[in-house]
Backbone and ligand atoms as CSV (ligand in chain L), in Angstrom:
chain,resi,resn,atom,element,x,y,z
A,1,MET,N,N,-25.704,172.038,134.876
A,1,MET,CA,C,-25.371,173.312,134.209
A,1,MET,C,C,-23.971,173.206,133.619
A,2,ARG,N,N,-23.891,173.436,132.350
A,2,ARG,CA,C,-22.601,173.344,131.677
A,2,ARG,C,C,-21.854,174.674,131.775
A,3,TYR,N,N,-20.581,174.530,131.774
A,3,TYR,CA,C,-19.760,175.719,131.806
A,3,TYR,C,C,-18.911,175.737,130.553
A,4,ALA,N,N,-19.072,176.756,129.785
A,4,ALA,CA,C,-18.296,176.867,128.551
A,4,ALA,C,C,-17.377,178.075,128.631
A,5,GLU,N,N,-16.207,177.869,128.129
A,5,GLU,CA,C,-15.215,178.934,128.180
A,5,GLU,C,C,-14.659,179.166,126.781
A,6,LEU,N,N,-14.616,180.383,126.417
A,6,LEU,CA,C,-14.070,180.713,125.110
A,6,LEU,C,C,-12.717,181.359,125.332
A,7,PHE,N,N,-11.743,180.875,124.635
A,7,PHE,CA,C,-10.436,181.492,124.814
A,7,PHE,C,C,-9.775,181.807,123.480
A,8,LEU,N,N,-8.936,182.759,123.545
A,8,LEU,CA,C,-8.214,183.196,122.359
A,8,LEU,C,C,-6.740,183.055,122.679
A,9,SER,N,N,-6.048,182.363,121.824
A,9,SER,CA,C,-4.633,182.172,122.114
A,9,SER,C,C,-3.792,182.364,120.879
A,10,ASN,N,N,-2.507,182.448,121.095
A,10,ASN,CA,C,-1.546,182.511,119.996
A,10,ASN,C,C,-1.823,183.634,119.003
A,11,THR,N,N,-2.196,184.778,119.502
A,11,THR,CA,C,-2.419,185.866,118.571
A,11,THR,C,C,-1.085,186.536,118.258
A,12,MET,N,N,-0.768,186.575,117.003
A,12,MET,CA,C,0.498,187.153,116.596
A,12,MET,C,C,0.261,188.217,115.553
A,13,LEU,N,N,1.019,189.240,115.647
A,13,LEU,CA,C,0.901,190.290,114.657
A,13,LEU,C,C,2.223,190.418,113.912
A,14,GLY,N,N,2.119,190.593,112.649
A,14,GLY,CA,C,3.323,190.794,111.865
A,14,GLY,C,C,3.022,191.778,110.756
A,15,THR,N,N,4.035,192.402,110.246
A,15,THR,CA,C,3.793,193.311,109.139
A,15,THR,C,C,4.681,192.931,107.971
A,16,ALA,N,N,4.126,193.076,106.826
A,16,ALA,CA,C,4.883,192.843,105.610
A,16,ALA,C,C,4.958,194.189,104.898
A,17,MET,N,N,6.149,194.627,104.605
A,17,MET,CA,C,6.295,195.935,104.007
A,17,MET,C,C,6.920,195.835,102.624
A,18,THR,N,N,6.337,196.536,101.706
A,18,THR,CA,C,6.924,196.598,100.375
A,18,THR,C,C,7.043,198.067,99.993
A,19,SER,N,N,8.147,198.430,99.412
A,19,SER,CA,C,8.302,199.814,98.978
A,19,SER,C,C,8.687,199.830,97.512
A,20,SER,N,N,8.281,200.846,96.834
A,20,SER,CA,C,8.656,200.963,95.430
A,20,SER,C,C,8.958,202.424,95.113
A,21,LEU,N,N,9.994,202.602,94.352
A,21,LEU,CA,C,10.391,203.927,93.910
A,21,LEU,C,C,9.661,204.121,92.596
A,22,ASP,N,N,8.635,204.911,92.612
A,22,ASP,CA,C,7.820,204.900,91.401
A,22,ASP,C,C,7.481,206.254,90.807
A,23,SER,N,N,8.088,207.321,91.280
A,23,SER,CA,C,7.820,208.573,90.586
A,23,SER,C,C,9.011,209.515,90.699
A,24,THR,N,N,9.227,210.233,89.657
A,24,THR,CA,C,10.316,211.212,89.634
A,24,THR,C,C,9.707,212.561,89.288
A,25,SER,N,N,10.087,213.579,90.053
A,25,SER,CA,C,9.578,214.909,89.729
A,25,SER,C,C,10.674,215.941,89.996
A,26,CYS,N,N,10.483,217.105,89.486
A,26,CYS,CA,C,11.446,218.186,89.656
A,26,CYS,C,C,11.412,218.678,91.094
A,27,ALA,N,N,12.598,218.804,91.710
A,27,ALA,CA,C,12.664,219.232,93.097
A,27,ALA,C,C,12.381,220.733,93.241
A,28,SER,N,N,12.515,221.464,92.165
A,28,SER,CA,C,12.313,222.912,92.240
A,28,SER,C,C,10.855,223.315,92.048
A,29,CYS,N,N,10.244,222.769,90.991
A,29,CYS,CA,C,8.876,223.202,90.700
A,29,CYS,C,C,7.852,222.085,90.840
A,30,GLY,N,N,8.318,220.857,90.993
A,30,GLY,CA,C,7.385,219.758,91.211
A,30,GLY,C,C,6.800,219.153,89.957
A,31,ALA,N,N,7.270,219.592,88.805
A,31,ALA,CA,C,6.741,219.029,87.561
A,31,ALA,C,C,7.151,217.565,87.424
A,32,PRO,N,N,6.230,216.689,87.026
A,32,PRO,CA,C,6.596,215.279,86.843
A,32,PRO,C,C,7.578,215.130,85.681
A,33,ILE,N,N,8.594,214.304,85.880
A,33,ILE,CA,C,9.609,214.116,84.852
A,33,ILE,C,C,9.720,212.646,84.505
A,34,ASN,N,N,9.634,212.384,83.240
A,34,ASN,CA,C,9.709,211.010,82.771
A,34,ASN,C,C,11.171,210.595,82.645
A,35,GLU,N,N,11.726,210.168,83.759
A,35,GLU,CA,C,13.143,209.830,83.792
A,35,GLU,C,C,13.344,208.759,84.858
A,36,ALA,N,N,14.182,207.791,84.590
A,36,ALA,CA,C,14.428,206.747,85.578
A,36,ALA,C,C,15.121,207.346,86.800
A,37,SER,N,N,14.763,206.856,87.975
A,37,SER,CA,C,15.338,207.401,89.201
A,37,SER,C,C,16.825,207.107,89.312
A,38,SER,N,N,17.298,206.130,88.529
A,38,SER,CA,C,18.709,205.754,88.584
A,38,SER,C,C,19.586,206.628,87.690
A,39,THR,N,N,18.938,207.531,86.937
A,39,THR,CA,C,19.716,208.392,86.032
A,39,THR,C,C,20.688,209.265,86.824
A,40,LEU,N,N,21.939,209.280,86.410
A,40,LEU,CA,C,22.949,210.072,87.115
A,40,LEU,C,C,22.661,211.565,86.937
A,41,PRO,N,N,22.973,212.367,87.957
A,41,PRO,CA,C,22.718,213.812,87.869
A,41,PRO,C,C,23.356,214.439,86.628
A,42,THR,N,N,24.546,213.944,86.239
A,42,THR,CA,C,25.216,214.515,85.061
A,42,THR,C,C,24.512,214.165,83.765
A,43,GLU,N,N,23.680,213.129,83.801
A,43,GLU,CA,C,22.980,212.706,82.587
A,43,GLU,C,C,21.548,213.214,82.516
A,44,ARG,N,N,21.154,213.937,83.574
A,44,ARG,CA,C,19.770,214.426,83.574
A,44,ARG,C,C,19.576,215.569,82.592
A,45,ASN,N,N,18.375,215.618,82.062
A,45,ASN,CA,C,18.010,216.753,81.218
A,45,ASN,C,C,17.364,217.810,82.093
A,46,PRO,N,N,17.605,219.064,81.817
A,46,PRO,CA,C,16.972,220.119,82.623
A,46,PRO,C,C,15.453,219.999,82.581
A,47,CYS,N,N,14.833,220.377,83.687
A,47,CYS,CA,C,13.372,220.329,83.787
A,47,CYS,C,C,12.745,221.168,82.669
A,48,PRO,N,N,11.777,220.608,81.933
A,48,PRO,CA,C,11.152,221.362,80.848
A,48,PRO,C,C,10.444,222.627,81.324
A,49,SER,N,N,10.075,222.684,82.611
A,49,SER,CA,C,9.357,223.853,83.103
A,49,SER,C,C,10.293,224.939,83.617
A,50,CYS,N,N,11.306,224.526,84.439
A,50,CYS,CA,C,12.129,225.545,85.084
A,50,CYS,C,C,13.622,225.381,84.832
A,51,GLY,N,N,14.023,224.320,84.159
A,51,GLY,CA,C,15.433,224.144,83.819
A,51,GLY,C,C,16.290,223.528,84.901
A,52,SER,N,N,15.707,223.174,86.033
A,52,SER,CA,C,16.479,222.594,87.139
A,52,SER,C,C,16.821,221.135,86.862
A,53,ILE,N,N,17.960,220.700,87.399
A,53,ILE,CA,C,18.260,219.270,87.293
A,53,ILE,C,C,18.107,218.567,88.648
A,54,ALA,N,N,17.627,219.298,89.640
A,54,ALA,CA,C,17.359,218.686,90.946
A,54,ALA,C,C,16.104,217.830,90.827
A,55,ARG,N,N,16.151,216.671,91.431
A,55,ARG,CA,C,15.021,215.748,91.319
A,55,ARG,C,C,14.504,215.350,92.696
A,56,SER,N,N,13.255,215.032,92.717
A,56,SER,CA,C,12.714,214.446,93.943
A,56,SER,C,C,12.035,213.141,93.575
A,57,PHE,N,N,12.247,212.145,94.415
A,57,PHE,CA,C,11.729,210.805,94.103
A,57,PHE,C,C,10.640,210.426,95.098
A,58,GLY,N,N,9.581,209.959,94.540
A,58,GLY,CA,C,8.481,209.529,95.406
A,58,GLY,C,C,8.614,208.057,95.734
A,59,VAL,N,N,8.473,207.740,96.992
A,59,VAL,CA,C,8.550,206.345,97.412
A,59,VAL,C,C,7.211,205.969,98.036
A,60,HIS,N,N,6.642,204.950,97.509
A,60,HIS,CA,C,5.374,204.474,98.070
A,60,HIS,C,C,5.647,203.262,98.943
A,61,ILE,N,N,5.199,203.364,100.158
A,61,ILE,CA,C,5.394,202.236,101.063
A,61,ILE,C,C,4.037,201.659,101.414
A,62,GLN,N,N,3.951,200.373,101.186
A,62,GLN,CA,C,2.697,199.711,101.472
A,62,GLN,C,C,2.923,198.737,102.624
A,63,GLU,N,N,2.079,198.843,103.596
A,63,GLU,CA,C,2.244,197.979,104.748
A,63,GLU,C,C,1.003,197.106,104.913
A,64,THR,N,N,1.223,195.848,105.093
A,64,THR,CA,C,0.104,194.932,105.251
A,64,THR,C,C,0.169,194.310,106.641
A,65,LEU,N,N,-0.923,194.362,107.319
A,65,LEU,CA,C,-0.972,193.788,108.655
A,65,LEU,C,C,-1.423,192.339,108.559
A,66,VAL,N,N,-0.668,191.477,109.173
A,66,VAL,CA,C,-0.984,190.052,109.128
A,66,VAL,C,C,-1.370,189.609,110.534
A,67,ILE,N,N,-2.513,189.022,110.642
A,67,ILE,CA,C,-2.961,188.568,111.962
A,67,ILE,C,C,-3.074,187.048,111.962
A,68,ARG,N,N,-2.428,186.457,112.915
A,68,ARG,CA,C,-2.533,185.005,113.071
A,68,ARG,C,C,-3.245,184.767,114.388
A,69,GLU,N,N,-4.240,183.941,114.365
A,69,GLU,CA,C,-4.908,183.701,115.629
A,69,GLU,C,C,-5.516,182.322,115.698
A,70,LYS,N,N,-5.742,181.938,116.926
A,70,LYS,CA,C,-6.350,180.658,117.208
A,70,LYS,C,C,-7.489,180.912,118.182
A,71,ILE,N,N,-8.609,180.329,117.890
A,71,ILE,CA,C,-9.744,180.497,118.788
A,71,ILE,C,C,-10.149,179.121,119.284
A,72,GLY,N,N,-10.400,179.049,120.555
A,72,GLY,CA,C,-10.747,177.750,121.091
A,72,GLY,C,C,-11.900,177.823,122.065
A,73,MET,N,N,-12.425,176.668,122.387
A,73,MET,CA,C,-13.554,176.584,123.293
A,73,MET,C,C,-13.385,175.366,124.182
A,74,LYS,N,N,-13.719,175.545,125.439
A,74,LYS,CA,C,-13.656,174.426,126.381
A,74,LYS,C,C,-14.977,174.355,127.123
A,75,GLN,N,N,-15.471,173.151,127.248
A,75,GLN,CA,C,-16.718,172.995,127.967
A,75,GLN,C,C,-16.467,172.042,129.125
A,76,GLU,N,N,-16.746,172.531,130.293
A,76,GLU,CA,C,-16.479,171.705,131.457
A,76,GLU,C,C,-17.782,171.302,132.129
A,77,ARG,N,N,-17.692,170.210,132.856
A,77,ARG,CA,C,-18.876,169.730,133.561
A,77,ARG,C,C,-18.441,169.298,134.948
A,78,PRO,N,N,-19.193,169.705,135.943
A,78,PRO,CA,C,-18.825,169.320,137.309
A,78,PRO,C,C,-18.721,167.811,137.439
A,79,GLY,N,N,-17.713,167.353,138.135
A,79,GLY,CA,C,-17.540,165.926,138.303
A,79,GLY,C,C,-16.567,165.335,137.296
A,80,TYR,N,N,-16.205,166.108,136.280
A,80,TYR,CA,C,-15.243,165.642,135.287
A,80,TYR,C,C,-13.953,166.422,135.463
A,81,ARG,N,N,-12.859,165.702,135.483
A,81,ARG,CA,C,-11.593,166.378,135.681
A,81,ARG,C,C,-11.169,167.169,134.455
A,82,LYS,N,N,-11.425,166.599,133.295
A,82,LYS,CA,C,-11.046,167.268,132.051
A,82,LYS,C,C,-12.276,167.842,131.374
A,83,PRO,N,N,-12.094,168.850,130.533
A,83,PRO,CA,C,-13.248,169.388,129.802
A,83,PRO,C,C,-13.894,168.285,128.972
A,84,ILE,N,N,-15.209,168.271,128.933
A,84,ILE,CA,C,-15.876,167.226,128.150
A,84,ILE,C,C,-15.824,167.531,126.660
A,85,TYR,N,N,-15.577,168.783,126.350
A,85,TYR,CA,C,-15.478,169.154,124.942
A,85,TYR,C,C,-14.447,170.271,124.786
A,86,GLU,N,N,-13.570,170.114,123.814
A,86,GLU,CA,C,-12.578,171.149,123.521
A,86,GLU,C,C,-12.503,171.327,122.023
A,87,SER,N,N,-12.375,172.534,121.607
A,87,SER,CA,C,-12.150,172.749,120.182
A,87,SER,C,C,-11.181,173.902,119.989
A,88,VAL,N,N,-10.408,173.780,118.960
A,88,VAL,CA,C,-9.452,174.822,118.599
A,88,VAL,C,C,-9.519,174.994,117.098
A,89,SER,N,N,-9.541,176.217,116.657
A,89,SER,CA,C,-9.434,176.430,115.222
A,89,SER,C,C,-8.702,177.729,114.960
A,90,GLY,N,N,-7.935,177.712,113.912
A,90,GLY,CA,C,-7.193,178.918,113.582
A,90,GLY,C,C,-5.929,178.627,112.819
A,91,ASP,N,N,-4.996,179.543,112.937
A,91,ASP,CA,C,-3.754,179.426,112.198
A,91,ASP,C,C,-2.765,178.575,112.971
A,92,ASP,N,N,-2.117,177.719,112.261
A,92,ASP,CA,C,-1.181,176.811,112.898
A,92,ASP,C,C,0.117,176.783,112.092
A,93,LEU,N,N,1.207,177.046,112.768
A,93,LEU,CA,C,2.494,177.068,112.081
A,93,LEU,C,C,3.081,175.668,112.013
A,94,HIS,N,N,3.292,175.223,110.780
A,94,HIS,CA,C,3.916,173.916,110.594
A,94,HIS,C,C,5.422,174.105,110.714
A,95,ARG,N,N,6.004,173.472,111.724
A,95,ARG,CA,C,7.416,173.744,112.035
A,95,ARG,C,C,8.366,173.336,110.916
A,96,ASP,N,N,8.088,172.214,110.254
A,96,ASP,CA,C,9.018,171.725,109.238
A,96,ASP,C,C,9.068,172.616,108.000
A,97,THR,N,N,7.894,173.075,107.583
A,97,THR,CA,C,7.858,173.848,106.349
A,97,THR,C,C,7.825,175.349,106.596
A,98,GLY,N,N,7.523,175.749,107.843
A,98,GLY,CA,C,7.412,177.174,108.147
A,98,GLY,C,C,6.175,177.804,107.539
A,99,GLN,N,N,5.241,176.946,107.138
A,99,GLN,CA,C,4.037,177.442,106.488
A,99,GLN,C,C,2.881,177.529,107.477
A,100,TRP,N,N,2.051,178.543,107.298
A,100,TRP,CA,C,0.871,178.682,108.146
A,100,TRP,C,C,-0.282,177.917,107.524
A,101,ASN,N,N,-0.839,177.010,108.300
A,101,ASN,CA,C,-1.983,176.240,107.839
A,101,ASN,C,C,-3.186,176.553,108.705
A,102,LYS,N,N,-4.337,176.107,108.230
A,102,LYS,CA,C,-5.560,176.250,109.014
A,102,LYS,C,C,-5.795,174.950,109.782
A,103,LEU,N,N,-5.976,175.084,111.052
A,103,LEU,CA,C,-6.157,173.904,111.892
A,103,LEU,C,C,-7.523,173.926,112.576
A,104,THR,N,N,-8.169,172.784,112.581
A,104,THR,CA,C,-9.393,172.615,113.360
A,104,THR,C,C,-9.242,171.328,114.142
A,105,ARG,N,N,-9.390,171.422,115.442
A,105,ARG,CA,C,-9.249,170.230,116.261
A,105,ARG,C,C,-10.398,170.174,117.266
A,106,GLU,N,N,-11.012,169.024,117.352
A,106,GLU,CA,C,-12.103,168.853,118.300
A,106,GLU,C,C,-11.850,167.630,119.165
A,107,ILE,N,N,-12.023,167.801,120.435
A,107,ILE,CA,C,-11.922,166.668,121.353
A,107,ILE,C,C,-13.256,166.600,122.099
A,108,ASP,N,N,-13.990,165.561,121.809
A,108,ASP,CA,C,-15.317,165.387,122.399
A,108,ASP,C,C,-15.272,164.162,123.315
A,109,ARG,N,N,-15.021,164.416,124.590
A,109,ARG,CA,C,-14.851,163.289,125.518
A,109,ARG,C,C,-16.170,162.593,125.831
A,110,GLU,N,N,-17.241,163.351,125.721
A,110,GLU,CA,C,-18.550,162.761,126.007
A,110,GLU,C,C,-18.911,161.704,124.969
A,111,ASN,N,N,-18.573,161.972,123.723
A,111,ASN,CA,C,-18.900,161.038,122.641
A,111,ASN,C,C,-17.685,160.263,122.142
A,112,ASN,N,N,-16.560,160.375,122.879
A,112,ASN,CA,C,-15.356,159.631,122.535
A,112,ASN,C,C,-14.924,159.883,121.085
A,113,ARG,N,N,-14.801,161.152,120.743
A,113,ARG,CA,C,-14.506,161.497,119.359
A,113,ARG,C,C,-13.326,162.466,119.287
A,114,TYR,N,N,-12.430,162.206,118.361
A,114,TYR,CA,C,-11.303,163.088,118.133
A,114,TYR,C,C,-11.268,163.430,116.656
A,115,LYS,N,N,-11.135,164.712,116.375
A,115,LYS,CA,C,-11.121,165.121,114.977
A,115,LYS,C,C,-10.073,166.203,114.789
A,116,GLU,N,N,-9.274,166.023,113.754
A,116,GLU,CA,C,-8.258,167.021,113.453
A,116,GLU,C,C,-8.171,167.198,111.949
A,117,VAL,N,N,-8.339,168.417,111.496
A,117,VAL,CA,C,-8.256,168.705,110.065
A,117,VAL,C,C,-7.287,169.863,109.865
A,118,ILE,N,N,-6.320,169.658,108.988
A,118,ILE,CA,C,-5.369,170.710,108.670
A,118,ILE,C,C,-5.452,170.968,107.174
A,119,THR,N,N,-5.692,172.203,106.826
A,119,THR,CA,C,-5.791,172.532,105.401
A,119,THR,C,C,-4.828,173.649,105.034
A,120,ASN,N,N,-4.467,173.655,103.775
A,120,ASN,CA,C,-3.640,174.716,103.224
A,120,ASN,C,C,-4.551,175.909,102.924
A,121,PRO,N,N,-4.304,177.061,103.560
A,121,PRO,CA,C,-5.199,178.200,103.380
A,121,PRO,C,C,-5.170,178.782,101.973
A,122,HIS,N,N,-4.130,178.465,101.210
A,122,HIS,CA,C,-4.015,179.054,99.873
A,122,HIS,C,C,-4.843,178.328,98.825
A,123,ASN,N,N,-4.890,176.998,98.929
A,123,ASN,CA,C,-5.637,176.273,97.906
A,123,ASN,C,C,-6.692,175.321,98.477
A,124,GLY,N,N,-6.844,175.338,99.807
A,124,GLY,CA,C,-7.882,174.526,100.425
A,124,GLY,C,C,-7.563,173.043,100.506
A,125,GLU,N,N,-6.370,172.671,100.110
A,125,GLU,CA,C,-5.962,171.271,100.121
A,125,GLU,C,C,-5.928,170.730,101.550
A,126,VAL,N,N,-6.514,169.556,101.737
A,126,VAL,CA,C,-6.518,168.934,103.053
A,126,VAL,C,C,-5.183,168.231,103.272
A,127,LEU,N,N,-4.413,168.723,104.230
A,127,LEU,CA,C,-3.087,168.163,104.483
A,127,LEU,C,C,-3.160,167.016,105.475
A,128,ARG,N,N,-4.160,167.081,106.351
A,128,ARG,CA,C,-4.304,166.037,107.340
A,128,ARG,C,C,-5.763,165.977,107.754
A,129,HIS,N,N,-6.303,164.792,107.760
A,129,HIS,CA,C,-7.671,164.614,108.224
A,129,HIS,C,C,-7.678,163.379,109.114
A,130,CYS,N,N,-7.930,163.596,110.366
A,130,CYS,CA,C,-7.897,162.498,111.313
A,130,CYS,C,C,-9.193,162.540,112.108
A,131,GLU,N,N,-9.929,161.453,112.039
A,131,GLU,CA,C,-11.183,161.385,112.777
A,131,GLU,C,C,-11.286,159.981,113.332
A,132,GLU,N,N,-11.258,159.868,114.635
A,132,GLU,CA,C,-11.254,158.531,115.221
A,132,GLU,C,C,-11.746,158.601,116.655
A,133,PRO,N,N,-12.058,157.427,117.218
A,133,PRO,CA,C,-12.449,157.443,118.628
A,133,PRO,C,C,-11.303,157.966,119.474
A,134,LEU,N,N,-11.633,158.759,120.456
A,134,LEU,CA,C,-10.636,159.376,121.318
A,134,LEU,C,C,-9.745,158.341,121.997
A,135,THR,N,N,-10.341,157.228,122.376
A,135,THR,CA,C,-9.579,156.182,123.056
A,135,THR,C,C,-8.506,155.600,122.136
A,136,ASP,N,N,-8.821,155.519,120.823
A,136,ASP,CA,C,-7.830,155.033,119.870
A,136,ASP,C,C,-6.700,156.036,119.739
A,137,HIS,N,N,-7.091,157.301,119.661
A,137,HIS,CA,C,-6.102,158.355,119.436
A,137,HIS,C,C,-5.074,158.401,120.559
A,138,PHE,N,N,-5.568,158.393,121.791
A,138,PHE,CA,C,-4.631,158.497,122.896
A,138,PHE,C,C,-4.058,157.145,123.309
A,139,GLY,N,N,-4.760,156.064,122.942
A,139,GLY,CA,C,-4.270,154.734,123.274
A,139,GLY,C,C,-3.044,154.339,122.477
A,140,ARG,N,N,-2.893,154.978,121.305
A,140,ARG,CA,C,-1.773,154.663,120.429
A,140,ARG,C,C,-0.429,155.103,120.984
A,141,GLY,N,N,-0.464,156.181,121.755
A,141,GLY,CA,C,0.782,156.763,122.245
A,141,GLY,C,C,1.437,155.934,123.320
A,142,SER,N,N,2.463,156.517,123.917
A,142,SER,CA,C,3.217,155.791,124.926
A,142,SER,C,C,2.569,155.908,126.304
A,143,ALA,N,N,1.561,156.798,126.397
A,143,ALA,CA,C,0.948,157.035,127.702
A,143,ALA,C,C,0.255,155.791,128.236
A,144,LYS,N,N,-0.389,155.067,127.325
A,144,LYS,CA,C,-1.150,153.911,127.762
A,144,LYS,C,C,-0.664,152.674,127.033
A,145,PRO,N,N,0.180,151.874,127.637
A,145,PRO,CA,C,0.644,150.675,126.938
A,145,PRO,C,C,-0.487,149.694,126.703
A,146,LYS,N,N,-0.381,148.944,125.619
A,146,LYS,CA,C,-1.426,147.974,125.303
A,146,LYS,C,C,-1.486,146.891,126.386
A,147,PRO,N,N,-2.686,146.522,126.732
A,147,PRO,CA,C,-2.776,145.470,127.750
A,147,PRO,C,C,-2.198,144.163,127.207
A,148,SER,N,N,-1.358,143.558,127.975
A,148,SER,CA,C,-0.779,142.297,127.544
A,148,SER,C,C,-0.720,141.379,128.763
A,149,ASN,N,N,-0.510,140.106,128.511
A,149,ASN,CA,C,-0.511,139.159,129.606
A,149,ASN,C,C,0.880,138.960,130.211
A,150,GLY,N,N,1.449,140.054,130.607
A,150,GLY,CA,C,2.709,140.002,131.325
A,150,GLY,C,C,3.924,139.657,130.496
A,151,SER,N,N,3.803,139.579,129.173
A,151,SER,CA,C,4.939,139.222,128.363
A,151,SER,C,C,5.838,140.423,128.096
L,1,ZN,ZN,ZN,11.161,222.277,87.374
């Protein structure tokens, strides 16, 4: 009986806010006035409806919610110390560029397979594609020195 676990990690929320000053109206009667918001009070023309020079400015604020997340899966099997299958996919922050990329990583210990694909979410460009036997992937590092004849 296999045991599979689904996990969600690295969920981050951020907001991007943009505001624009985009309407001018009379503060007394509310009539829209075609006048730049930067116009000095002394240079304003009286409101065509009521003659007031008081103005009210409308500010539109737009807020965008940004969600970054990573979803992963682990499959364990009794008798194995490590999960026989792991996968992660989601948003990945590239530290050097500060850019968010899409990451998919699979570790399949049963079939000795390692796969990692990183793409640019804006244009779909593949930034990194690595697919190799798991033993090669981890054998390359410092964890497992190459077997040698004592030299
Ligand atoms: Zn007015």
